[in-house]
C-alpha positions, -999 to 999 in steps of 0.1 A, spaced: -73 9 246 -78 -23 226 -57 -37 198 -70 -59 170 -49 -73 142 -56 -91 109 -37 -99 78 -50 -103 42 -33 -115 10 -35 -100 -24 -21 -112 -57 -4 -84 -76 8 -76 -111 40 -58 -119 38 -20 -112 1 -22 -103 -21 -2 -79 -48 -21 -60 -77 -7 -41 -77 -23 -6 -102 0 11 -128 -26 16 -104 -51 31 -93 -24 57 -130 -13 63 -140 -49 69 -112 -54 94 -122 -22 113 -158 -35 114 -147 -69 126 -126 -54 154 -158 -42 171 -140 -10 181 -159 22 177 -133 49 174 -95 48 168 -69 43 141 -62 16 116 -25 11 107 -21 -6 73 14 -20 67 31 -40 40 60 -62 50 86 -61 22 107 -35 4 92 -32 -30 55 -24 -22 39 6 -6 7 18 10 -9 51 1 -42 68 -8 -54 80 -41 -85 87 -61 -87 52 -76 -98 62 -112 -84 53 -146 -65 85 -152 -46 85 -119 -39 47 -124 -18 59 -153 -6 92 -140 9 80 -107 31 53 -122 41 76 -150 53 102 -125 71 76 -104 88 63 -135 104 97 -141 118 96 -106 131 60 -107 131 49 -143 137 14 -157 168 8 -177 191 27 -153 222 11 -138 211 9 -101 238 -1 -76 213 -25 -61 215 -46 -93 252 -51 -88 247 -61 -52 220 -87 -57 222 -94 -95 185 -87 -100 165 -60 -118 144 -42 -92 165 -14 -79 138 11 -92 112 -9 -72 131 -3 -40 135 34 -47 98 39 -55 87 19 -24 111 39 -2 96 72 -15 60 62 -9 64 42 23 52 9 36 24 21 59 -6 44 63 -26 54 94 -63 61 89 -86 72 117 -121 57 121 -152 70 139 -183 50 146 -166 20 130 -162 39 97 -129 49 81 -125 86 79 -116 91 42 -124 118 17 -152 114 -8 -128 102 -36 -101 88 -14 -92 51 -14 -65 31 3 -42 15 -22 -14 -11 -22 12 -1 -48 32 -30 -63 66 -18 -76 84 -51 -81 93 -64 -115 74 -97 -112 40 -108 -99 37 -113 -61 14 -126 -35 15 -99 -9 6 -100 28 -9 -68 42 -11 -63 80 -39 -41 95 -37 -33 132 -67 -15 147 -62 5 179 -91 22 198 -120 20 221 
């Protein structure tokens, strides 16, 4: 089994969702591996990786649902520890998770018709994020 790794960077907005499917697909293609898995990982504790149908309604619905789980304006213990304002960002990131594994066949990601890979920014300020893609296969 071969392993191929690449990183890419994206600039994010506060509480945004970003389609990174093409970045991941390009790295799988560049790897020259035919079949295997692509692991997509975000270093950091206020971002997450997931899948979603990347359409305007869900770009509003998902953040709205997560805001009910970890709302702004709450007195998070994290704020007391670090004297910042992103306790909710850490909670949301923990719930979604920092990574995703996607299989690929014949150099193509195996995704549903309406399924895209997304980076979810939960921090309270703009960031430039590093995303790691590690491709394993034959």
